[in-house]
C-alpha positions in Angstrom: -31.3 -51.6 24.3 -29.4 -54.8 24.0 -26.7 -56.3 22.4 -27.4 -59.6 20.1 -25.1 -62.1 19.1 -25.2 -65.5 17.4 -24.2 -68.8 19.7 -22.9 -71.5 17.2 -22.6 -74.9 18.5 -20.5 -76.0 15.3 -21.7 -79.3 14.5 -20.6 -81.4 11.5 -21.7 -84.6 10.3 -20.5 -86.5 6.9 -24.2 -86.6 5.6 -25.8 -85.3 2.6 -28.3 -83.3 4.7 -25.6 -81.4 6.3 -23.7 -78.4 5.1 -20.8 -78.8 7.5 -19.8 -82.3 6.3 -16.3 -82.2 7.9 -14.2 -80.2 10.6 -12.9 -77.9 7.8 -16.4 -76.9 6.8 -17.4 -76.1 10.2 -14.3 -74.0 11.2 -14.6 -71.9 7.6 -18.0 -71.6 8.0 -17.8 -70.1 11.5 -15.6 -67.7 10.3 -17.8 -66.6 7.2 -20.7 -66.5 9.2 -19.2 -63.9 11.7 -18.2 -61.8 8.5 -21.8 -62.1 7.2 -23.2 -61.4 10.9 -20.9 -58.3 10.9 -22.3 -57.1 7.8 -26.0 -57.2 9.1 -25.3 -55.3 12.4 -25.0 -58.1 14.7 -22.9 -57.3 17.9 -21.5 -60.8 18.7 -20.1 -63.8 17.2 -19.9 -66.9 19.9 -19.1 -70.5 19.7 -19.4 -73.5 22.0 -16.5 -75.7 22.6 -16.8 -79.5 23.3 -14.2 -82.3 23.2 -14.0 -85.5 21.7 -17.4 -84.6 19.6 -18.0 -83.6 15.9 -18.1 -80.1 17.0 -16.0 -77.0 17.7 -13.2 -77.8 20.1 -10.0 -75.7 20.3 -11.5 -72.3 20.5 -8.2 -69.8 20.0 -7.2 -70.6 16.4 -11.0 -69.9 15.2 -11.0 -66.7 17.6 -7.9 -65.4 16.4 -9.1 -66.3 12.7 -12.3 -64.3 13.1 -10.5 -61.5 14.7 -8.5 -60.8 11.7 -11.1 -61.1 9.4 -13.6 -58.9 11.0 -13.2 -55.3 12.3 -16.2 -54.6 14.8 -17.9 -57.7 16.0 -17.5 -59.2 19.4 -15.8 -62.5 19.4 -16.6 -64.9 22.1 -17.2 -68.4 23.5 -20.1 -70.2 25.4 -18.4 -71.9 27.1 -14.6 -73.1 27.5 -14.6 -76.2 29.9 -12.2 -75.2 32.5 -11.6 -78.6 33.6 -9.6 -79.3 30.4 -7.6 -76.1 30.5 -3.9 -75.1 31.3 -4.6 -71.8 32.6 -1.1 -70.8 31.7 -1.5 -71.7 28.0 -4.9 -70.3 27.9 -3.4 -67.0 29.2 -1.1 -66.7 26.4 -3.3 -68.1 23.8 -6.5 -65.5 24.8 -3.8 -62.6 25.3 -2.9 -63.3 21.4 -6.0 -63.9 19.9 -7.4 -60.6 21.9 -4.6 -58.5 20.4 -5.5 -59.9 17.0 -9.0 -58.7 17.4 -8.0 -55.7 18.6 -9.5 -56.3 22.3 -12.8 -57.7 21.3 -12.4 -61.0 23.0 -15.9 -61.7 25.1 -14.6 -65.3 26.8 -17.1 -67.4 28.5 -15.7 -70.1 30.5 -17.0 -72.5 33.0 -16.9 -75.8 34.9 -18.3 -77.5 31.7 -21.2 -79.8 30.6 -21.3 -83.4 30.1 -19.0 -84.7 27.6 -18.4 -87.5 25.2 -16.4 -89.8 27.2 -16.1 -90.5 30.7 -13.7 -88.0 32.7 -12.3 -86.9 29.5 -10.4 -84.0 31.2 -7.9 -86.9 32.6 -6.9 -87.4 28.8 -5.8 -83.9 28.9 -3.4 -84.6 32.0 -5.6 -83.3 34.5 -7.2 -84.7 37.9 -9.2 -82.9 40.9 -6.9 -82.6 43.8 -7.5 -84.4 47.1 -11.1 -83.7 48.3 -11.8 -82.0 45.1 -14.8 -82.7 42.6 -14.0 -82.1 39.0 -16.4 -78.9 39.2 -14.1 -77.7 42.1 -11.3 -78.4 39.6 -12.7 -76.1 37.0 -13.3 -73.5 39.3 -9.6 -73.3 40.6 -8.2 -73.5 37.1 -10.8 -70.5 36.4 -9.4 -68.6 39.4 -5.7 -69.1 38.7 -6.6 -67.9 34.7 -8.0 -64.8 36.2 -5.2 -63.8 38.2 -2.8 -64.4 35.6 -4.9 -62.2 33.2 -4.1 -59.3 35.7 -0.9 -59.1 34.1 1.3 -58.8 37.3 4.7 -60.4 37.3 5.0 -63.6 39.3 8.0 -65.8 37.7 11.8 -65.3 38.9 13.8 -64.1 36.0 16.8 -66.0 34.9 20.1 -64.4 35.9 21.4 -65.3 32.3 18.7 -64.9 30.2 19.2 -65.4 26.2 17.6 -61.9 25.8 17.5 -59.1 27.9 14.5 -58.9 30.8 12.7 -55.7 31.9 13.2 -55.2 35.8 11.5 -57.3 38.5 9.3 -60.5 38.3 8.1 -61.6 34.8 4.7 -62.0 33.6 3.2 -64.3 30.9 3.3 -62.5 27.1 1.5 -61.5 25.4 -0.5 -59.8 27.9 -3.9 -58.4 26.7 -5.1 -55.3 28.6 -8.7 -55.6 29.7 -9.2 -58.9 28.7 -9.8 -59.7 32.4 -13.3 -57.4 32.5 -14.2 -59.5 29.4 -14.6 -62.8 30.9 -18.0 -64.6 31.7 -19.0 -67.6 33.6 -21.5 -70.1 32.5 -23.9 -70.8 35.4 -26.4 -73.3 35.8 -27.6 -72.3 39.5 -28.0 -69.5 41.6 -25.0 -70.4 43.7 -22.5 -70.3 41.0 -23.8 -67.2 39.7 -23.4 -65.8 42.9 -19.9 -67.2 42.8 -19.1 -65.6 39.5 -20.2 -62.1 40.8 -17.8 -62.5 43.6 -15.1 -63.3 41.4 -15.7 -60.4 39.1 -17.0 -62.0 35.8 -19.8 -61.3 33.7 -22.5 -63.9 33.6 -23.6 -66.2 30.8 -27.1 -67.8 31.7 -27.8 -70.6 28.8 -30.7 -72.4 27.8 -30.9 -74.8 31.0 -30.9 -74.3 34.6 -30.9 -76.3 37.5 -34.7 -76.6 38.5 -34.5 -74.9 42.1 -38.2 -73.9 42.5 -40.4 -75.6 40.0 -41.4 -72.7 38.4 -40.8 -71.9 34.4 -37.3 -71.6 33.2 -37.4 -67.9 32.3 -38.8 -67.0 35.9 -35.9 -69.2 37.6 -33.4 -67.6 35.0 -34.5 -64.2 36.1 -34.3 -64.7 39.8 -30.6 -66.0 39.2 -29.8 -62.8 37.3 -31.2 -60.8 40.1 -29.2 -62.9 42.7 -26.1 -62.3 40.8 -26.4 -58.6 40.6 -27.1 -58.5 44.1 -24.2 -60.4 44.8 -22.0 -58.2 42.4 -23.1 -54.9 44.3 -22.5 -56.6 47.5 -18.8 -57.5 46.2 -18.0 -53.8 45.6 -16.7 -54.3 42.1 -16.1 -50.9 40.9 -17.3 -51.5 37.1 -20.6 -52.6 36.0 -20.9 -56.3 34.6 -22.9 -58.0 31.6 -25.3 -60.8 31.5 -26.4 -62.8 28.6 -29.0 -65.2 28.1 -29.4 -68.1 25.0 -32.3 -68.5 23.2 -33.5 -70.4 20.2 -35.5 -67.8 18.3 -36.6 -68.1 14.9 -38.9 -65.5 12.6 -41.1 -67.3 10.5 -40.8 -65.1 7.4 -40.8 -67.2 4.4 -41.5 -71.0 3.3 -38.0 -72.2 4.4 -38.5 -71.3 7.9 -41.8 -72.7 7.9 -40.7 -75.9 6.7 -37.7 -75.8 9.1 -39.2 -74.4 12.3 -43.0 -74.2 11.8 -43.6 -76.8 14.5 -40.8 -75.8 16.8 -41.5 -74.0 20.3 -43.6 -75.2 22.8 -42.9 -75.8 26.7 -39.9 -76.0 28.7 -38.7 -79.3 29.1 -37.5 -81.2 32.4 -34.6 -83.5 32.3 -31.7 -85.1 34.4 -28.2 -83.9 33.4 -25.1 -85.1 35.6 -27.6 -86.5 38.1 -29.2 -82.7 38.2 -32.8 -82.0 37.8 -32.7 -79.4 35.1 -35.1 -77.3 33.4 -34.5 -76.6 29.6 -35.9 -73.2 28.1 -38.6 -73.6 25.0 -37.5 -72.6 21.7 -39.4 -69.7 19.9 -40.7 -69.8 16.5 -43.6 -68.1 15.2 -44.7 -65.0 12.8 -43.0 -61.8 13.8 -45.8 -60.0 15.1 -46.5 -63.3 17.7 -42.7 -63.7 18.2 -42.3 -60.1 19.6 -45.5 -60.7 22.0 -43.8 -64.2 23.1 -40.4 -62.5 23.9 -42.0 -59.7 25.7 -43.1 -62.0 28.1 -39.9 -63.7 28.9 -38.5 -62.2 32.3 -35.0 -63.4 31.9 -34.5 -61.8 28.5 -36.1 -58.6 30.2 -33.1 -58.7 32.9 -30.3 -59.5 30.5 -28.6 -57.0 28.6 -27.2 -59.4 25.8 -29.0 -62.1 23.9 -27.2 -65.0 22.3 -29.3 -66.6 19.2 -28.5 -70.2 18.9 -28.3 -71.0 15.3 -28.6 -74.1 13.4 -25.0 -74.4 11.8 -25.7 -77.4 10.0 -27.9 -75.6 7.6 -25.3 -73.4 6.2 -23.8 -70.0 6.3 -26.4 -68.1 3.8 -29.5 -69.7 5.8 -28.2 -68.8 9.5 -27.4 -65.3 7.9 -30.9 -65.1 7.1 -32.1 -66.3 10.4 -30.1 -63.3 11.8 -31.3 -60.7 9.4 -34.9 -61.6 10.3 -34.8 -61.2 13.6 -32.5 -57.8 13.1 -35.2 -56.8 10.7 -38.5 -58.0 11.9 -38.3 -58.4 15.6 -35.3 -56.6 17.6 -36.6 -53.1 16.6 -40.2 -53.8 18.3 -38.4 -54.8 21.2 -35.8 -51.8 21.5 -33.1 -54.3 21.4 -31.1 -52.0 18.9 
């Protein structure tokens, strides 16, 4: 039994071929796709976060809007780049968005991916401390954020406040009870997956990974997930974590699908990202029966409990709803995902 969500990169471009020609288009269509996905029985609506790009950026207004317009679907990110974040503001913003959504936020956070500008986090007012890398800074911000989500008081109250205070030290408000256990870490390596387990975060393993053995992507990713779960057990947390993998999966059920994705799929790709040799997972695109066979052979999908389907958001809400419906109807039941 697996949960199924979609993951939108939120691209927009002012071209005739794009259904999302402006930031307004992509924001409004992101909400509409979540509504459509909920009606189809999809479990989650997840969004990428990229700064200085024609993509989705500030996540919390969007998450709150989706929360207000839906009732059941999980609402998440994949991922928020913690190098850019003030953990204190983020604790307030995420608390408010989670309360609006009725406790449905599933926030993916991480060190982040290569950005559009050089050291973009500096423009947001952040810089690594002495002896720190930018990745260290992102993890430090994450640790502060996780501590704040516990909801414990830490600030000394003013003896002459404008409004009466409760007794003791004060915490940030609004506080969303339970959100701490719905934080995920986006990991591209075995070591950061182990670190995430020790921190008590769920795991998001995406469509690329540090190439640590030369084996196929799904084999390396499955090993990463097993290492994460072993570290979780060793850490002694008293609750069960979740693990997601992201995949580009298209069931070819009509002429539109074949025109868009009939030549997709193929093999893993190797590249260099931030000086790291990385293996990028293949796309899956085939007739449903063949697609089911291919997905059964994916070791990482077998290890995970949640599958996030990356969607081509610039093709519009109607087509993306069709993509999701084809998976839910023709593929998911045969794989026992529902």
